[in-house]
N, C-alpha and C positions, 0 to 999 in steps of 0.2 A: 621578448618572448619569455613568458613565465607561466607557471602553473596557475597563478591567480587569474590570468586571462581566461582560462578554461572554466574556473568557477564562476566568472562573470557571465559566461555564456549560458549557464544553467537557468537562471531566471528568465533570460531572453527566450530560451526554448520552451520553458513552461508557459510563458505568456503566449507564444504561438499556439501551443496546444489548447490553451483556454480560449483562444480566438477561433479555433477550429481549423488551423492551418497545420495539419499534421506533417505535410511534406516539408515545410520550413522548419518545424520542430525537429524532424528527423535529421535534417542536414545540420542544424545547430548542435543537437546532441552528439552527432557524429564528430563534429569538430571538437567539442568538449572532451569526448572520449579519446580522440587522437592526441590532444594535449596531455591528458592524463597518462596515456601510454608513453609518450615522449619523455615525460618528467617522472615516470614510474611512480605515480600517485594513485594507489589503488581506490581511494575514495572517489576521485574525479573519474577514473576509468569506469568504476562501477555506476556511478550516476549517469554517465554517458550511455553505457549499455542499457540500463534500465529505461531511460527516456527514449532512446532510439527503438527499443523493443516495443514500448507502449505506442509510439508513433506509427510503427510499421503495422501493428495490430489495427489501429485506427485506419490505416491506409488499405486494409484488407489483405495484407501479407502476414497472415496469422502464424504460419509455420516458421518463417524467418524471425518474426517478432518473438515468439515463444523461445526460440533457440537463444536469442540474445538475452532474454530474461533468465534462462537457465545458466548461461555463462556468467551473468552477473551474480547469481545465487551461489555459484562455486566460491567466489571470493568471500561471500558472507558466511557460508557454512564452514569455511576453513579459517575463519577469523582474521582475514587479511584487511578488513575494513573497520572503521570506527563504529562504536555502538550507534551513533546517530544515523549513519549511512545504512548500517545493518537494519535498523528499525524501519527506515524509509523503504529499503529494498523489500523487506517482508510484506509491508503493506501494499507496495506498488504491484508486486507479483500476485498477491491474493486478489487485489482489485482487478487485475487483468484476467485472472482465472474466472472471476465472476462475469466479466464483460464477454468472455468467449464461451461461457456456460460449461467450463471444465470443472465440475464439482469435485471430481476425484483429486485433481491437483490442488484445488482450493482447500480441500480437507487436509491434504498432506502438508501444505505450507502453513496452514493455520495451526496444525499440531506442532510443527517445527517452531513457529513463532511462540506458541504457548511455552514450550520447553525453554526457548531462548529467554522469554520474559521471566519464567520461573528462576532462571539462573542469575537474573539481574533485577532483584525486587525494587530497586530505586527508579527504574524506567517506568514511571506512572503512566505517561502518555501512550507508550506502546502496549502496556498491559491493558489499558482501557480499550484501545483499538482492538487488541487481540480478543477481548471479551465480546466486542460487537461482532467481529468476524465469526467467532464461535456461535454466537446467537443466530447469525444469518444461516450458517450450516445447519444448526439444529432445526431452524425453521423449514429449510428445505427437506429435511428428513421427517418433518411432521411432528416434532417434539416441541410444540409451541410454548408450553408452560416452562420448561427448562430454558428455552430460548429467552423468554421474558425475564426469568431469573438472572440470566447472564447480562441482559441489558441493564437491570437494576444495579448489578455489581459494577458494570462498566460506568454507569452514572455516578456511583459513589466514588470510584477511582478517579474519574475525570472532574469531580466537583472541587477538589482541593489540590492545588491552589485554584482559585476561580479564574475564569477567562481562558480556559483551554478550548481551542477551536474544535478538537475532536469530540467534545461532549455532544455536538450536533449529531454525530453518527449514532450515538446511543439514543437520543430523542427520536431520531428518524426511525430507527429499528423498533423502538417501543411503539410508535405510531403505526408502523406497518403491521405489527402483531395485533394491535387493537383493531385495525381495519379488518384483518383476516378473521377475527372473532366476531365481526359485525358490530363492534363498538365504535361507530363512526364519529360520534361527538367527542369521545375521549381521544380518538385518533386525531381529529382536527385540532383539538386542544394541544 
């Protein structure tokens, strides 16, 4: 019995989510979180809470899922977790807010993520994702040109070094804005 066994459960749970089995993911994330709690590992505990919260949202238990996400974010905002887990947590919570159409919370967490990124300029991946999330919110508020500017900044951030998977988010958001402008060929490209 060791904390590493809990970390090995995280990709198993993520695979269950990717396969559409939110119930199995919820159980597996719960096991990971219990191991994190038992070994007093705030990173693993937070990952377990995040995953379980997302799984519960997918299962239609939105209030319980959001409560777990909020609990996980307490560890993030108090600096109890590593920067990698903090970045993952911000992105997971913002994504969940988009899924449940909670624009107010998405705005609040995106602002918090922006501040966090500003305090850690070396975190290129999260800074780029943060810009994409800001673009999505600007789009929702009808400020499409500024939203496009943010996607260009995100694209620049995520272009170096090459091969960053998050760059797809920037391309997708750019395409979405072109689609809204009626520029369908550019959007397809």
